[in-house]
DRENPA-69061 format. One record per residue (C-alpha): residue number from 1; residue in three letters; x, y, z. Coordinates in Angstrom, 3 decimals. Layout:
! DRENPA-69061
  pos  code        c1        c2        c3
  NUM   ALA         X         Y         Z
...
! end
This chain:
! DRENPA-69061
  pos  code        c1        c2        c3
    1   UNK   -19.214    25.735     4.776
    2   UNK   -18.581    23.007     2.264
    3   UNK   -19.225    20.284     4.801
    4   UNK   -22.505    21.945     5.846
    5   UNK   -23.652    21.974     2.213
    6   UNK   -22.633    18.365     1.696
    7   UNK   -24.487    17.181     4.797
    8   UNK   -27.613    19.148     3.885
    9   UNK   -27.616    17.745     0.363
   10   UNK   -27.028    14.239     1.707
   11   UNK   -30.002    14.596     4.064
   12   UNK   -32.314    15.816     1.302
   13   UNK   -31.101    13.125    -1.074
   14   UNK   -31.625    10.398     1.525
   15   UNK   -35.168    11.552     2.246
   16   UNK   -36.093    11.743    -1.452
   17   UNK   -34.635     8.323    -2.222
   18   UNK   -36.552     6.743     0.670
   19   UNK   -39.792     8.398    -0.405
   20   UNK   -39.253     7.064    -3.909
   21   UNK   -38.717     3.522    -2.669
   22   UNK   -41.774     3.698    -0.408
   23   UNK   -43.898     4.712    -3.383
   24   UNK   -42.376     1.942    -5.505
   25   UNK   -42.974    -0.723    -2.847
   26   UNK   -46.551     0.432    -2.289
   27   UNK   -47.330     0.465    -5.999
   28   UNK   -45.780    -2.954    -6.628
   29   UNK   -47.607    -4.444    -3.627
   30   UNK   -50.922    -3.286    -5.057
   31   UNK   -50.105    -5.128    -8.287
   32   UNK   -48.929    -8.250    -6.475
   33   UNK   -47.688    -8.629    -2.912
   34   UNK   -44.874   -10.825    -4.197
   35   UNK   -43.496    -7.959    -6.292
   36   UNK   -43.571    -5.660    -3.293
   37   UNK   -41.831    -8.297    -1.158
   38   UNK   -38.966    -8.697    -3.633
   39   UNK   -38.422    -4.942    -4.007
   40   UNK   -38.661    -4.396    -0.252
   41   UNK   -36.178    -7.218     0.396
   42   UNK   -33.659    -5.736    -2.046
   43   UNK   -34.166    -2.295    -0.537
   44   UNK   -33.569    -3.662     2.970
   45   UNK   -30.337    -5.397     1.936
   46   UNK   -29.087    -2.220     0.259
   47   UNK   -29.822    -0.134     3.358
   48   UNK   -28.037    -2.537     5.676
   49   UNK   -25.117    -2.691     3.252
   50   UNK   -24.830     1.094     3.066
   51   UNK   -25.093     1.467     6.845
   52   UNK   -22.443    -1.189     7.487
   53   UNK   -20.117     0.144     4.787
   54   UNK   -20.250     3.752     5.990
   55   UNK   -19.936     2.638     9.602
   56   UNK   -16.836     0.587     8.816
   57   UNK   -15.226     3.250     6.647
   58   UNK   -15.713     6.115     9.087
   59   UNK   -15.473     4.112    12.274
   60   UNK   -12.487     6.182    13.433
   61   UNK   -14.260     9.478    12.871
   62   UNK   -17.451     8.258    14.495
   63   UNK   -16.160     6.365    17.483
   64   UNK   -12.986     8.290    18.336
   65   UNK   -13.582    11.896    17.378
   66   UNK   -11.041    13.136    19.916
   67   UNK    -7.982    11.167    18.872
   68   UNK    -4.568    12.762    18.671
   69   UNK    -4.300    12.378    14.897
   70   UNK    -5.951    15.414    13.324
   71   UNK    -7.144    14.689     9.758
   72   UNK    -6.463    17.127     6.999
   73   UNK    -9.148    18.936     5.094
   74   UNK    -9.427    19.057     1.338
   75   UNK    -7.225    22.151     1.315
   76   UNK    -4.390    20.278     2.963
   77   UNK    -4.656    22.026     6.348
   78   UNK    -5.530    20.299     9.563
   79   UNK    -9.173    20.488    10.534
   80   UNK   -10.130    22.226    13.756
   81   UNK   -11.640    20.386    16.764
   82   UNK   -14.991    21.946    15.921
   83   UNK   -14.831    20.606    12.350
   84   UNK   -13.879    17.175    13.628
   85   UNK   -16.789    17.158    16.057
   86   UNK   -19.140    18.304    13.316
   87   UNK   -17.853    15.600    10.964
   88   UNK   -18.173    12.938    13.639
   89   UNK   -21.693    14.035    14.539
   90   UNK   -22.799    14.157    10.895
   91   UNK   -21.485    10.671    10.162
   92   UNK   -23.056     9.335    13.345
   93   UNK   -26.446    10.796    12.399
   94   UNK   -26.245     9.364     8.881
   95   UNK   -25.333     5.898    10.146
   96   UNK   -28.100     5.994    12.764
   97   UNK   -30.647     6.995    10.137
   98   UNK   -29.554     4.262     7.734
   99   UNK   -29.689     1.556    10.384
  100   UNK   -33.049     2.804    11.644
  101   UNK   -34.638     2.863     8.183
  102   UNK   -33.093    -0.522     7.405
  103   UNK   -34.637    -2.144    10.488
  104   UNK   -38.043    -0.639     9.654
  105   UNK   -37.682    -1.913     6.071
  106   UNK   -36.883    -5.342     7.503
  107   UNK   -40.175    -5.272     9.407
  108   UNK   -42.125    -4.191     6.316
  109   UNK   -40.528    -6.942     4.244
  110   UNK   -41.418    -9.552     6.824
  111   UNK   -44.978    -8.296     7.071
  112   UNK   -45.539    -8.682     3.327
  113   UNK   -45.094   -12.457     3.637
  114   UNK   -48.306   -13.021     5.677
  115   UNK   -50.166   -10.764     3.249
  116   UNK   -49.133   -13.065     0.407
  117   UNK   -49.700   -16.344     2.238
  118   UNK   -53.100   -15.517     3.725
  119   UNK   -55.385   -13.769     1.274
  120   UNK   -58.927   -14.074     0.003
  121   UNK   -59.468   -15.581    -3.442
  122   UNK   -61.590   -13.336    -5.613
  123   UNK   -64.070   -14.415    -8.239
  124   UNK   -63.803   -12.818   -11.702
  125   UNK   -66.733   -10.583   -10.794
  126   UNK   -66.500    -9.890    -7.058
  127   UNK   -69.487    -8.563    -5.207
  128   UNK   -69.248    -8.987    -1.490
  129   UNK   -69.075    -7.094     1.760
  130   UNK   -65.604    -7.548     3.286
  131   UNK   -66.678    -7.445     6.930
  132   UNK   -69.949    -9.384     6.651
  133   UNK   -70.041   -12.541     8.778
  134   UNK   -71.757   -14.209     5.796
  135   UNK   -70.787   -14.377     2.164
  136   UNK   -72.813   -12.759    -0.627
  137   UNK   -73.187   -14.966    -3.705
  138   UNK   -74.493   -13.537    -6.988
  139   UNK   -75.838   -15.616    -9.856
  140   UNK   -74.777   -13.652   -12.924
  141   UNK   -75.251   -16.423   -15.491
  142   UNK   -78.283   -14.681   -17.043
  143   UNK   -76.725   -11.220   -17.229
  144   UNK   -76.341    -9.686   -20.709
  145   UNK   -72.858    -8.507   -21.648
  146   UNK   -73.525    -4.866   -20.826
  147   UNK   -74.956    -5.802   -17.416
  148   UNK   -71.952    -8.061   -16.796
  149   UNK   -69.623    -5.147   -17.450
  150   UNK   -71.636    -2.953   -15.103
  151   UNK   -71.529    -5.646   -12.420
  152   UNK   -67.858    -6.482   -12.801
  153   UNK   -66.557    -2.920   -12.952
  154   UNK   -68.617    -1.744    -9.971
  155   UNK   -69.546     1.399   -11.889
  156   UNK   -71.605     4.143   -10.307
  157   UNK   -74.390     5.799   -12.225
  158   UNK   -74.194     9.495   -12.941
  159   UNK   -76.563    11.527   -10.835
  160   UNK   -79.452    12.473   -13.144
  161   UNK   -82.132    14.654   -11.576
  162   UNK   -84.537    14.871   -14.536
  163   UNK   -85.694    13.007   -17.633
  164   UNK   -87.776    13.893   -20.703
  165   UNK   -90.580    11.648   -22.019
  166   UNK   -91.076    12.707   -25.665
  167   UNK   -94.226    10.637   -26.315
  168   UNK   -96.169    12.680   -23.761
  169   UNK   -94.060    15.849   -23.975
  170   UNK   -93.435    15.668   -20.240
  171   UNK   -90.412    16.612   -18.187
  172   UNK   -90.144    14.790   -14.861
  173   UNK   -87.648    16.161   -12.389
  174   UNK   -86.661    16.501    -8.767
  175   UNK   -87.740    19.756    -7.204
  176   UNK   -88.793    21.442    -3.999
  177   UNK   -91.971    23.263    -3.098
  178   UNK   -90.260    25.052    -0.238
  179   UNK   -91.666    22.746     2.430
  180   UNK   -89.595    21.072     5.141
  181   UNK   -89.650    17.768     6.935
  182   UNK   -91.446    18.349    10.178
  183   UNK   -89.296    15.771    11.939
  184   UNK   -85.843    17.003    10.940
  185   UNK   -86.589    20.476     9.561
  186   UNK   -84.724    19.722     6.350
  187   UNK   -85.738    20.821     2.831
  188   UNK   -88.058    18.490     0.961
  189   UNK   -87.511    17.430    -2.649
  190   UNK   -90.324    15.631    -4.489
  191   UNK   -91.111    14.254    -7.920
  192   UNK   -92.535    16.946   -10.181
  193   UNK   -93.634    17.048   -13.791
  194   UNK   -94.086    19.746   -16.397
  195   UNK   -96.208    19.058   -19.483
  196   UNK   -95.429    21.336   -22.409
  197   UNK   -95.926    24.942   -21.402
  198   UNK   -98.175    24.116   -18.443
  199   UNK   -97.322    24.916   -14.872
  200   UNK   -95.314    22.346   -12.892
  201   UNK   -97.352    19.983   -10.771
  202   UNK   -96.539    17.505    -8.059
  203   UNK   -96.427    13.954    -9.438
  204   UNK   -95.624    11.916    -6.298
  205   UNK   -94.909    12.346    -2.602
  206   UNK   -91.863    10.120    -2.852
  207   UNK   -88.994    12.298    -1.730
  208   UNK   -85.438    12.672    -2.961
  209   UNK   -85.948    11.041    -6.390
  210   UNK   -82.570    10.406    -8.046
  211   UNK   -80.705     8.571   -10.794
  212   UNK   -83.408     9.073   -13.443
  213   UNK   -83.092     6.478   -16.218
  214   UNK   -85.114     6.175   -19.444
  215   UNK   -86.295     2.607   -20.164
  216   UNK   -87.594     1.808   -23.672
  217   UNK   -90.310    -0.830   -23.434
  218   UNK   -91.419    -2.995   -26.335
  219   UNK   -95.113    -3.864   -26.178
  220   UNK   -95.439    -7.435   -27.423
  221   UNK   -94.851    -7.824   -31.162
  222   UNK   -95.182    -4.105   -31.771
  223   UNK   -92.050    -2.162   -32.501
  224   UNK   -93.467     0.990   -30.960
  225   UNK   -91.731     1.789   -27.702
  226   UNK   -93.390     3.454   -24.737
  227   UNK   -90.509     4.903   -22.713
  228   UNK   -90.707     5.043   -18.954
  229   UNK   -88.673     7.053   -16.524
  230   UNK   -87.430     4.864   -13.690
  231   UNK   -85.646     6.189   -10.659
  232   UNK   -84.687     5.605    -7.048
  233   UNK   -86.511     7.430    -4.275
  234   UNK   -87.042     7.397    -0.527
  235   UNK   -90.174     6.936     1.502
  236   UNK   -91.372     6.561     5.061
  237   UNK   -92.717     3.357     6.515
  238   UNK   -94.334     2.286     9.735
  239   UNK   -91.975    -0.604    10.331
  240   UNK   -94.247    -2.360    12.834
  241   UNK   -97.297    -2.580    10.549
  242   UNK   -95.278    -2.448     7.298
  243   UNK   -97.662     0.310     6.228
  244   UNK   -96.397     2.109     3.173
  245   UNK   -96.701     5.862     3.320
  246   UNK   -96.065     8.641     0.806
  247   UNK   -96.919     6.475    -2.209
  248   UNK   -99.833     8.512    -3.521
  249   UNK   -99.753    12.296    -3.898
  250   UNK  -100.773    14.079    -0.741
  251   UNK  -103.631    16.541    -0.790
  252   UNK  -101.985    19.972    -0.986
  253   UNK  -104.322    21.343     1.697
  254   UNK  -102.955    18.998     4.364
  255   UNK  -100.689    20.742     6.882
  256   UNK   -96.968    19.901     6.782
  257   UNK   -97.107    18.585    10.355
  258   UNK   -99.805    16.008     9.488
  259   UNK   -99.763    12.321    10.384
  260   UNK   -98.282    11.689     6.956
  261   UNK   -95.023    13.159     8.291
  262   UNK   -95.138    11.640    11.757
  263   UNK   -96.656     8.158    11.425
  264   UNK   -93.450     6.333    10.590
  265   UNK   -90.454     4.865    12.355
  266   UNK   -88.122     4.124     9.469
  267   UNK   -87.061     5.677     6.184
  268   UNK   -86.169     3.360     3.338
  269   UNK   -85.373     3.454    -0.362
  270   UNK   -87.497     2.136    -3.170
  271   UNK   -87.625     1.938    -6.977
  272   UNK   -90.360     3.583    -9.055
  273   UNK   -91.266     4.174   -12.685
  274   UNK   -93.566     6.690   -14.336
  275   UNK   -94.968     7.257   -17.823
  276   UNK   -95.701    10.900   -17.004
  277   UNK   -99.218    10.175   -15.743
  278   UNK   -98.975     7.702   -12.872
  279   UNK   -96.124     6.464   -10.674
  280   UNK   -95.680     2.760   -10.019
  281   UNK   -93.685     1.833    -6.931
  282   UNK   -92.319    -1.552    -5.859
  283   UNK   -93.586    -2.699    -2.505
  284   UNK   -90.229    -3.950    -1.192
  285   UNK   -88.061    -1.566     0.762
  286   UNK   -84.267    -1.238     0.563
  287   UNK   -81.442     0.613     2.196
  288   UNK   -78.625     2.336     0.392
  289   UNK   -80.151     1.764    -3.050
  290   UNK   -77.761     3.020    -5.735
  291   UNK   -76.236     2.584    -9.157
  292   UNK   -79.245     1.939   -11.425
  293   UNK   -78.527     0.547   -14.889
  294   UNK   -80.870    -0.073   -17.783
  295   UNK   -79.895    -3.420   -19.268
  296   UNK   -80.213    -4.429   -22.906
  297   UNK   -82.743    -7.063   -21.785
  298   UNK   -85.189    -4.306   -20.777
  299   UNK   -84.715    -4.797   -17.029
  300   UNK   -83.574    -2.142   -14.587
  301   UNK   -80.635    -3.336   -12.449
  302   UNK   -79.585    -1.746    -9.189
  303   UNK   -77.576    -2.392    -6.061
  304   UNK   -79.089    -2.150    -2.611
  305   UNK   -78.904    -3.346     0.964
  306   UNK   -81.575    -5.494     2.494
  307   UNK   -82.602    -6.349     6.031
  308   UNK   -81.869    -9.981     6.980
  309   UNK   -84.649   -12.530     7.105
  310   UNK   -85.396   -11.969    10.790
  311   UNK   -85.939    -8.232    10.082
  312   UNK   -83.446    -7.227    12.744
  313   UNK   -83.392    -3.468    12.492
  314   UNK   -80.016    -1.798    12.427
  315   UNK   -78.062    -4.442    10.504
  316   UNK   -78.263    -5.239     6.828
  317   UNK   -76.236    -6.825     4.066
  318   UNK   -74.697    -4.635     1.400
  319   UNK   -74.242    -4.698    -2.363
  320   UNK   -76.926    -7.195    -3.258
  321   UNK   -77.897    -7.176    -6.949
  322   UNK   -81.538    -6.781    -7.989
  323   UNK   -83.342    -6.290   -11.275
  324   UNK   -86.792    -4.831   -11.944
  325   UNK   -89.293    -5.777   -14.619
  326   UNK   -90.491    -2.267   -15.390
  327   UNK   -93.756    -3.541   -16.911
  328   UNK   -94.953    -5.710   -14.028
  329   UNK   -92.868    -3.990   -11.301
  330   UNK   -91.668    -7.395   -10.112
  331   UNK   -88.205    -7.468    -8.548
  332   UNK   -85.775   -10.365    -8.963
  333   UNK   -83.027   -10.825    -6.394
  334   UNK   -79.853   -12.127    -8.044
  335   UNK   -77.746   -12.198    -4.886
  336   UNK   -78.330   -14.256    -1.799
  337   UNK   -76.744   -14.548     1.613
  338   UNK   -74.932   -17.776     2.361
  339   UNK   -74.860   -18.490     6.057
  340   UNK   -71.350   -19.464     7.144
  341   UNK   -71.071   -22.103     9.852
  342   UNK   -67.387   -22.947     9.495
  343   UNK   -67.954   -26.336     7.865
  344   UNK   -66.229   -27.817     4.850
  345   UNK   -69.285   -27.386     2.637
  346   UNK   -69.576   -23.641     3.130
  347   UNK   -67.696   -22.820    -0.051
  348   UNK   -69.616   -22.063    -3.216
  349   UNK   -68.495   -22.634    -6.798
  350   UNK   -69.340   -19.050    -7.814
  351   UNK   -67.414   -17.451    -4.999
  352   UNK   -65.109   -18.970    -2.398
  353   UNK   -65.878   -18.143     1.203
  354   UNK   -63.448   -15.715     2.865
  355   UNK   -63.521   -15.101     6.605
  356   UNK   -61.748   -11.771     6.888
  357   UNK   -61.539   -11.905    10.658
  358   UNK   -59.828   -15.288    10.624
  359   UNK   -57.532   -14.164     7.812
  360   UNK   -56.383   -11.093     9.755
  361   UNK   -55.766   -13.190    12.863
  362   UNK   -53.616   -15.595    10.853
  363   UNK   -51.700   -12.714     9.301
  364   UNK   -51.043   -11.196    12.719
  365   UNK   -49.861   -14.514    14.171
  366   UNK   -47.451   -15.164    11.315
  367   UNK   -46.175   -11.574    11.279
  368   UNK   -44.897   -12.064    14.825
  369   UNK   -42.381   -14.596    13.480
  370   UNK   -41.631   -13.025    10.101
  371   UNK   -41.589    -9.333    10.995
  372   UNK   -41.897    -8.335    14.637
  373   UNK   -39.428   -10.694    16.321
  374   UNK   -36.746    -9.992    13.674
  375   UNK   -37.149    -6.226    14.238
  376   UNK   -36.884    -6.580    18.016
  377   UNK   -33.923    -8.967    17.799
  378   UNK   -31.944    -7.009    15.208
  379   UNK   -32.547    -3.723    17.047
  380   UNK   -31.252    -5.215    20.280
  381   UNK   -28.190    -6.805    18.673
  382   UNK   -27.167    -3.678    16.765
  383   UNK   -27.568    -1.520    19.854
  384   UNK   -25.529    -3.858    22.056
  385   UNK   -22.744    -4.250    19.515
  386   UNK   -22.593    -0.829    17.841
  387   UNK   -24.539     1.501    20.161
  388   UNK   -26.576     2.866    17.227
  389   UNK   -28.769     5.611    18.666
  390   UNK   -31.937     4.845    16.677
  391   UNK   -32.155     1.232    17.814
  392   UNK   -34.118     1.931    21.029
  393   UNK   -36.766     3.571    18.849
  394   UNK   -37.051     0.623    16.447
  395   UNK   -37.040    -1.718    19.456
  396   UNK   -40.027     0.161    20.893
  397   UNK   -41.769     0.051    17.505
  398   UNK   -41.312    -3.709    17.506
  399   UNK   -42.808    -4.044    20.987
  400   UNK   -45.779    -1.897    19.962
  401   UNK   -46.326    -4.002    16.851
  402   UNK   -46.118    -7.125    19.019
  403   UNK   -48.859    -5.753    21.270
  404   UNK   -51.097    -5.103    18.258
  405   UNK   -50.401    -8.528    16.735
  406   UNK   -51.142   -10.376    19.977
  407   UNK   -54.383    -8.450    20.457
  408   UNK   -55.565    -9.140    16.903
  409   UNK   -54.555   -12.817    16.845
  410   UNK   -55.865   -13.667    20.327
  411   UNK   -59.285   -11.985    20.256
  412   UNK   -62.133   -12.401    17.807
  413   UNK   -63.607    -8.959    18.550
  414   UNK   -60.304    -7.122    18.337
  415   UNK   -61.898    -4.201    16.466
  416   UNK   -63.712    -3.145    19.629
  417   UNK   -60.897    -3.609    22.149
  418   UNK   -57.830    -2.656    20.090
  419   UNK   -58.322     1.147    20.439
  420   UNK   -58.404     0.857    24.242
  421   UNK   -55.405    -1.492    24.255
  422   UNK   -53.349     0.928    22.166
  423   UNK   -54.482     3.908    24.208
  424   UNK   -53.252     2.391    27.456
  425   UNK   -50.178     0.776    25.915
  426   UNK   -48.747     3.972    24.465
  427   UNK   -49.632     6.052    27.534
  428   UNK   -48.092     3.698    30.106
  429   UNK   -45.004     2.747    28.108
  430   UNK   -44.090     6.307    27.136
  431   UNK   -44.487     7.452    30.755
  432   UNK   -42.202     4.669    31.990
  433   UNK   -39.740     5.223    29.139
  434   UNK   -39.539     9.004    29.604
  435   UNK   -38.903     8.920    33.334
  436   UNK   -36.471     6.013    32.992
  437   UNK   -34.419     8.048    30.525
  438   UNK   -34.584    11.024    32.872
  439   UNK   -33.238     8.971    35.774
  440   UNK   -30.506     7.516    33.572
  441   UNK   -29.506    11.044    32.640
  442   UNK   -29.424    12.139    36.273
  443   UNK   -27.253     9.172    37.192
  444   UNK   -24.821     9.629    34.274
  445   UNK   -25.666     6.248    32.787
  446   UNK   -26.539     7.272    29.262
  447   UNK   -24.710     9.306    26.647
  448   UNK   -26.356    12.412    25.320
  449   UNK   -26.335    11.316    21.665
  450   UNK   -28.216     8.145    22.613
  451   UNK   -30.479    10.075    24.942
  452   UNK   -31.361    12.737    22.369
  453   UNK   -32.961    10.352    19.851
  454   UNK   -34.917     8.387    22.454
  455   UNK   -35.810    11.439    24.551
  456   UNK   -37.252    13.414    21.644
  457   UNK   -39.136    10.447    20.186
  458   UNK   -40.482     9.449    23.586
  459   UNK   -41.524    13.028    24.395
  460   UNK   -43.673    13.169    21.258
  461   UNK   -45.344     9.871    22.146
  462   UNK   -45.766    10.916    25.767
  463   UNK   -47.423    14.199    24.810
  464   UNK   -49.797    12.682    22.226
  465   UNK   -50.717     9.506    24.124
  466   UNK   -51.709    11.363    27.286
  467   UNK   -53.878    13.718    25.231
  468   UNK   -55.658    10.687    23.805
  469   UNK   -55.908     8.889    27.156
  470   UNK   -57.305    11.848    29.083
  471   UNK   -59.517    12.661    26.096
  472   UNK   -58.931    16.352    25.498
  473   UNK   -59.008    18.812    23.865
  474   UNK   -61.014    17.571    20.862
  475   UNK   -63.686    15.308    22.340
  476   UNK   -67.044    15.415    24.035
  477   UNK   -65.229    15.597    27.391
  478   UNK   -63.458    18.864    26.629
  479   UNK   -65.663    20.729    29.149
  480   UNK   -64.537    18.569    32.097
  481   UNK   -62.346    20.868    34.176
  482   UNK   -60.665    18.020    36.044
  483   UNK   -59.321    16.631    32.769
  484   UNK   -57.568    19.927    32.000
  485   UNK   -56.104    20.132    35.492
  486   UNK   -54.880    16.542    35.283
  487   UNK   -53.418    17.120    31.826
  488   UNK   -51.361    20.066    33.055
  489   UNK   -50.114    18.148    36.101
  490   UNK   -49.059    14.946    34.310
  491   UNK   -48.220    16.234    30.831
  492   UNK   -47.530    19.901    30.137
  493   UNK   -45.682    20.939    33.320
  494   UNK   -43.465    17.807    33.556
  495   UNK   -42.405    18.169    29.924
  496   UNK   -41.333    21.779    30.451
  497   UNK   -39.437    21.006    33.663
  498   UNK   -37.629    17.986    32.214
  499   UNK   -36.811    19.995    29.111
  500   UNK   -35.376    22.840    31.200
  501   UNK   -33.354    20.476    33.377
  502   UNK   -31.936    18.425    30.506
  503   UNK   -31.878    21.287    27.970
  504   UNK   -33.996    19.489    25.370
  505   UNK   -35.860    22.232    23.559
  506   UNK   -38.480    19.917    22.003
  507   UNK   -39.925    19.087    25.421
  508   UNK   -40.199    22.756    26.310
  509   UNK   -41.902    23.378    22.981
  510   UNK   -44.432    20.578    23.580
  511   UNK   -45.207    21.951    27.019
  512   UNK   -45.674    25.418    25.506
  513   UNK   -48.117    23.933    22.980
  514   UNK   -50.014    22.516    25.949
  515   UNK   -50.183    25.943    27.566
  516   UNK   -51.504    27.306    24.276
  517   UNK   -54.315    24.730    24.524
  518   UNK   -54.985    26.006    28.047
  519   UNK   -55.263    29.585    26.839
  520   UNK   -57.581    28.532    24.031
  521   UNK   -59.814    26.719    26.526
  522   UNK   -59.858    29.656    28.927
  523   UNK   -60.655    32.046    26.084
  524   UNK   -63.491    29.872    24.786
  525   UNK   -65.027    29.563    28.260
  526   UNK   -64.883    33.309    28.877
  527   UNK   -66.231    34.003    25.383
  528   UNK   -69.151    31.675    26.025
  529   UNK   -69.992    33.524    29.229
  530   UNK   -69.870    37.019    27.730
  531   UNK   -71.269    36.238    24.288
  532   UNK   -68.294    35.146    22.208
  533   UNK   -66.819    38.566    21.383
  534   UNK   -63.551    38.539    19.436
  535   UNK   -61.982    40.917    21.977
  536   UNK   -62.180    38.152    24.560
  537   UNK   -59.832    36.003    22.513
  538   UNK   -57.585    38.983    21.821
  539   UNK   -57.106    39.822    25.491
  540   UNK   -56.893    36.171    26.517
  541   UNK   -54.169    35.281    24.057
  542   UNK   -52.353    38.577    24.639
  543   UNK   -52.247    38.128    28.402
  544   UNK   -51.306    34.467    28.017
  545   UNK   -48.531    35.363    25.580
  546   UNK   -47.109    37.969    27.947
  547   UNK   -47.312    35.486    30.789
  548   UNK   -45.558    32.799    28.753
  549   UNK   -42.814    35.241    27.816
  550   UNK   -42.281    36.223    31.443
  551   UNK   -42.352    32.575    32.506
  552   UNK   -39.726    31.745    29.903
  553   UNK   -37.562    34.623    31.084
  554   UNK   -37.751    33.377    34.662
  555   UNK   -36.849    29.841    33.620
  556   UNK   -33.882    31.082    31.611
  557   UNK   -32.707    33.252    34.484
  558   UNK   -32.914    30.469    37.063
  559   UNK   -32.148    27.535    34.775
  560   UNK   -28.656    26.960    36.172
  561   UNK   -29.962    27.065    39.742
  562   UNK   -32.658    24.553    38.876
  563   UNK   -30.150    22.281    37.184
  564   UNK   -27.712    22.426    40.095
  565   UNK   -30.514    21.804    42.584
  566   UNK   -31.709    18.754    40.674
  567   UNK   -28.133    17.547    40.233
  568   UNK   -27.481    17.873    43.946
  569   UNK   -30.731    16.100    44.736
  570   UNK   -29.763    13.266    42.388
  571   UNK   -26.322    13.024    43.970
  572   UNK   -27.905    12.789    47.404
  573   UNK   -30.796    10.417    46.730
  574   UNK   -29.621     8.520    43.650
  575   UNK   -25.996     8.143    44.662
  576   UNK   -26.256     4.357    44.687
  577   UNK   -27.237     4.459    40.999
  578   UNK   -24.521     6.872    39.948
  579   UNK   -22.036     5.550    37.414
  580   UNK   -18.409     5.898    38.393
  581   UNK   -16.047     5.172    35.533
  582   UNK   -12.766     6.266    34.012
  583   UNK   -13.461     8.725    31.205
  584   UNK   -11.288    10.636    28.756
  585   UNK   -10.765    14.384    28.735
  586   UNK   -11.821    15.867    25.396
  587   UNK    -8.682    17.855    24.632
  588   UNK    -5.864    16.192    26.579
  589   UNK    -6.836    12.504    26.412
  590   UNK    -6.161    12.322    30.162
  591   UNK    -8.147    10.117    32.444
  592   UNK   -10.654    11.915    34.641
  593   UNK   -12.505    10.174    37.427
  594   UNK   -16.256    10.830    37.517
  595   UNK   -16.721    10.842    41.279
  596   UNK   -19.380    13.544    41.467
  597   UNK   -17.267    15.823    43.681
  598   UNK   -16.920    19.536    43.066
  599   UNK   -13.392    20.793    42.831
  600   UNK   -10.847    22.353    40.531
  601   UNK   -11.216    23.389    36.915
  602   UNK    -9.569    20.123    35.862
  603   UNK   -12.296    18.230    37.675
  604   UNK   -15.029    20.013    35.703
  605   UNK   -13.640    19.625    32.189
  606   UNK   -15.804    18.293    29.404
  607   UNK   -15.405    14.560    28.901
  608   UNK   -16.036    12.312    25.980
  609   UNK   -19.246    10.689    27.134
  610   UNK   -20.987    13.981    27.928
  611   UNK   -20.443    14.091    31.695
  612   UNK   -18.402    16.531    33.783
  613   UNK   -17.129    15.839    37.246
  614   UNK   -17.569    19.105    39.059
  615   UNK   -20.831    20.751    38.076
  616   UNK   -23.014    17.851    37.018
  617   UNK   -24.233    16.796    33.607
  618   UNK   -26.284    19.856    32.787
  619   UNK   -23.780    22.674    33.072
  620   UNK   -21.360    20.464    31.178
  621   UNK   -23.568    20.380    28.106
  622   UNK   -23.345    24.148    27.790
  623   UNK   -19.610    23.823    27.381
  624   UNK   -19.538    21.056    24.818
  625   UNK   -19.847    23.432    21.892
  626   UNK   -16.706    25.435    22.644
  627   UNK   -13.109    24.156    22.858
  628   UNK   -11.296    24.105    26.185
  629   UNK    -7.886    25.628    26.498
! end
């Protein structure tokens, strides 16, 4: 019991320590990548040191758990074979975990180097769109201090939906008259006003007014201020004729489905100001207008997107800075788009050009040398020399990272092709990996402790990647019956059968999850036909549950027959691949020849590498947990 408690505490402690270091590395990398690199490097060295030290200290317990010398427990009595096997297994798991985490930490450390070497220089007051093919340059030399702070801190204005103009005792606000957009059947909000105790009246047909801001205007030499309420709003425009609509109040008697609602092909944002009597609107249109700010210079600043010069609809630049003279309603554009041609003179003094696509390609290319190749190489070396069970997993992670890095570094439009590359990579590799491991198990060429890590990891990837590749259940193709049939044939049923044959419960569980998806789909289809009654789901899931229980009972009843049949088939058709070697009996240390022949009890004893001679590998595994007389 004491050893169980110690192992459990060690597992929890290891997990918590690793989580703490991950948080520390992430936080330090956000401050400076160099800090994260140093901490990650130290962490990697410590992990490798711990793994090597524990491996060396307990090498006898881990590698030769069945030796003749029986260690004593803390009470001074000899430990039982079961305790020795438990101790050996626990140490082996701990060492495998440490080496696996250490190799992953090595890859993270190596990847931080390209992040530090290739990065974009930022101006003191950055204002750019990271994935624009052109750089946005802002001239902020004329900004007052308060506007500079607003610009530099990227603040967002609070959402104000009303404002009060004391000089005219008028409240302007956003409200709805209960009407709806005829085109989208969505509620309409307009600009309304309420003077004193009078009834509210519609002030403008501009819809969705927002971010109300009071601007105090000084009229010449007079010190009397005439405040205005400025705000953002949306309007409809006929893009072809550039005809502005919804500027003036609409006659209330016009029907909601009038040409005013239909004669447009684009909706855009605008800026407007009102003194409580009339509404002045700028003629220019914007997209994504936001974050208004009343500057100390009397101008209204805001951020917005703008169509490029050729008016190509559907693409626009983001986060341009504008300011509005609220008296004349003239707009000044403080940001401009600098076309990037790749020449030496494309840099600007106010902001250095950064090509994010090129930077990511350079990072990916360098990471192959600093991160990916070291992970692949170290994983292979440790596995060949020490047979650490987690190394095939880290090796596969390295190959997957190599696929991503090559795709990113070799193609300019990697954003569009990378999802398809990953989809097919993970699907094909996990299929090949899973069935290769299965064949190795049938031919006695892999130990169970090595197989268990790779088999379980691969089964998870196999299950998930085929779901993504076939595109069910959560996609627009979920109603294609052939996809569900194919998914059961290539995914759910094979996982259950391999799990039953090899006695890996995770595979059976994944296959059962797949059958649950089937029952959900069947229930939803029946419910759609009969009107979606809850009883349909009740009977569907009940019948499916009973069927799954009966199916599981049948598998359990005939599991040994299935295993022997598969074992005999493998001995007949895969005999040329069978491994014949001298192995050691678990309790007597005697040599037993693995020749695949059935025979006496001595021929079917449990052996050190997880293979028995008489009844095949599968019946053997049932005996491993109990000592042999």
